[in-house]
C-alpha positions in Angstrom: -27.1 4.0 25.0 -27.5 2.4 21.5 -30.2 3.9 19.3 -33.7 2.5 18.9 -32.9 0.5 15.7 -29.6 -1.2 16.8 -31.0 -2.7 20.0 -33.8 -4.7 18.3 -31.3 -5.8 15.6 -28.8 -6.9 18.2 -31.4 -8.9 20.1 -32.5 -10.7 16.9 -28.9 -11.5 15.7 -27.2 -12.2 19.1 -29.9 -14.7 20.4 -29.1 -15.7 24.0 -27.1 -12.6 24.7 -28.3 -10.8 27.8 -28.8 -7.1 27.5 -27.0 -6.6 24.1 -27.6 -2.9 24.4 -25.2 -2.8 27.4 -21.6 -3.2 26.1 -19.3 -5.3 28.4 -16.2 -3.6 27.1 -15.3 -0.8 24.6 -12.2 -0.2 22.6 -10.6 2.9 21.3 -9.3 2.9 17.8 -5.7 3.9 17.3 -5.3 6.4 14.4 -1.8 6.9 13.0 -1.2 9.6 10.4 1.7 11.6 9.3 1.7 15.4 9.3 1.0 15.6 5.6 -1.5 12.7 5.5 0.5 10.7 3.1 2.1 7.4 4.4 5.6 6.4 4.7 7.1 3.7 2.4 10.8 3.9 2.8 14.2 2.3 3.6 15.8 3.4 6.9 18.9 5.4 6.0 22.2 3.6 6.8 20.2 0.3 7.4 19.0 -0.9 4.0 17.8 -4.1 5.4 15.1 -2.2 7.3 11.9 -1.1 5.5 9.2 1.0 7.0 5.5 1.2 6.1 3.5 3.5 8.4 0.9 6.2 8.7 -1.7 4.4 6.7 -4.8 5.7 8.6 -7.2 7.6 6.3 -6.4 6.3 2.8 -4.0 3.4 3.5 -6.6 0.6 3.4 -7.6 1.2 -0.2 -4.0 1.4 -1.2 -2.9 -1.8 0.7 -2.1 -3.9 -2.5 0.0 -1.3 -4.0 1.7 -0.4 -0.7 2.6 -4.1 -0.1 3.8 -4.4 -3.5 6.2 -1.4 -3.0 7.4 -2.7 0.3 8.0 -6.1 -1.0 10.0 -4.7 -3.9 12.0 -2.5 -1.5 12.7 -5.5 0.7 13.8 -7.9 -2.0 15.4 -5.3 -4.6 16.0 -2.0 -2.7 13.9 -0.3 -5.4 10.4 -0.4 -6.9 8.8 0.7 -10.2 7.5 4.0 -8.6 10.9 5.4 -7.6 9.9 8.7 -9.4 7.5 9.0 -6.4 10.3 8.2 -3.8 10.4 11.6 -2.2 6.5 11.7 -1.9 6.5 8.7 0.5 10.0 9.0 2.0 10.4 9.5 5.9 13.1 12.2 5.1 10.3 14.6 3.9 9.8 15.3 7.7 13.5 16.0 8.5 13.1 19.7 8.8 9.9 19.3 10.9 11.5 16.8 13.3 14.8 18.7 13.6 12.8 21.7 15.1 11.2 19.6 17.8 
């Protein structure tokens, strides 16, 4: 049940909607995160034409512009201006963890 403030607001904003306090459908939010909380921006080993950008939940949204820039540079040039941070965002940093599974 929605709280006492939400229902009057929804009735005001959603005029004509019957019972706005009763949801018709709910959705779950998928949350992807890497084990260390940092996302992956990397080329796939042995497949330099495949670029991976994933694990953005948490702080990925606020870094979307620079993440997109890095992924575009990787796709077009195979490198980016932040290569000194390559290991920090590399998928291979989980190699030891994945090998143990």
